[in-house]
C-alpha positions in Angstrom: 148.0 111.0 101.7 145.5 111.2 98.8 144.0 108.0 97.4 142.2 107.8 94.1 138.7 106.3 94.4 138.4 102.7 93.2 134.9 103.3 92.0 132.7 106.1 90.5 129.9 105.4 93.1 130.4 107.9 95.9 128.6 105.7 98.5 130.8 102.7 97.8 133.9 104.9 97.9 132.8 106.2 101.3 132.2 102.7 102.6 135.6 101.6 101.4 137.2 104.5 103.3 135.2 103.7 106.4 136.2 100.0 106.2 139.9 101.0 105.9 139.5 103.1 109.0 138.0 100.2 111.0 140.2 97.4 109.6 143.0 96.4 112.0 141.5 98.2 114.9 140.9 96.0 117.9 137.2 95.8 118.9 135.9 97.1 115.6 135.3 93.7 113.9 131.5 94.1 114.1 131.8 97.5 112.2 133.9 95.9 109.5 131.3 93.2 109.1 128.5 95.8 108.8 130.4 97.8 106.2 131.2 94.6 104.3 127.5 93.8 104.3 126.6 97.2 102.9 129.3 96.7 100.2 127.8 93.4 99.2 124.3 94.9 99.0 125.7 97.4 96.5 127.5 94.7 94.5 131.1 95.2 95.7 133.5 93.0 97.6 135.5 94.3 100.6 138.5 95.0 98.5 136.5 97.3 96.2 136.1 95.1 93.2 132.8 94.7 91.5 131.0 91.4 92.1 129.6 89.8 89.0 125.9 89.5 89.4 124.6 86.0 88.8 121.4 85.7 86.8 118.7 83.8 88.6 118.1 80.4 87.3 115.0 80.2 85.1 112.8 77.1 85.1 113.2 75.0 82.0 109.5 74.0 82.0 107.4 76.7 80.3 104.7 78.1 82.4 101.2 78.2 80.9 100.0 81.7 80.3 97.6 83.0 82.9 94.2 84.1 81.8 93.6 87.9 82.1 91.2 88.7 84.8 87.9 90.0 83.7 87.0 93.3 85.3 84.2 93.0 87.8 81.5 95.5 88.2 81.7 97.6 91.3 79.4 96.4 94.0 77.2 99.1 95.4 75.4 98.8 98.7 72.8 101.4 97.9 69.5 100.4 96.4 69.3 101.9 92.9 65.5 102.2 93.1 65.8 104.5 96.1 64.9 108.1 95.3 64.5 109.5 98.8 67.4 110.4 101.0 68.2 108.1 104.0 66.0 108.5 107.1 67.0 111.5 109.2 68.4 113.5 106.4 66.8 116.2 104.3 67.2 116.5 100.6 69.0 119.5 99.3 67.0 122.1 97.6 68.1 122.9 94.0 69.3 126.4 95.0 71.7 124.8 97.6 73.2 122.3 95.2 
C-alpha cells in the first residue's frame, strides 16, 4: 500500500501520514487537531492542499519617514584627566606590559 506524497515538503508529508493514522480513531481527536495546527502553520490544509497566503493589508495613508538617529558618543565613567591608576592598584611597569 504505497501512497505518492502530495507535497515535496517532507515534514508536511509526514504530518499528513500522521493525521491519516489518527483520523477515525476514537479518542485521538486532540492529536488530529494538533497535527492540523502544524499543517496550518506550514501553509497546508488538512487535506494536503496548499493554502493561499493572504497579503497583509497595508495602510492607505502614507507614513512620514522617520529621521535617522544620530549616533551618540559613548559615555565613559572614567575621568579623562586621570593619569594615576585607581587607589589600591599599582601601575604596570613597562617591562610587564
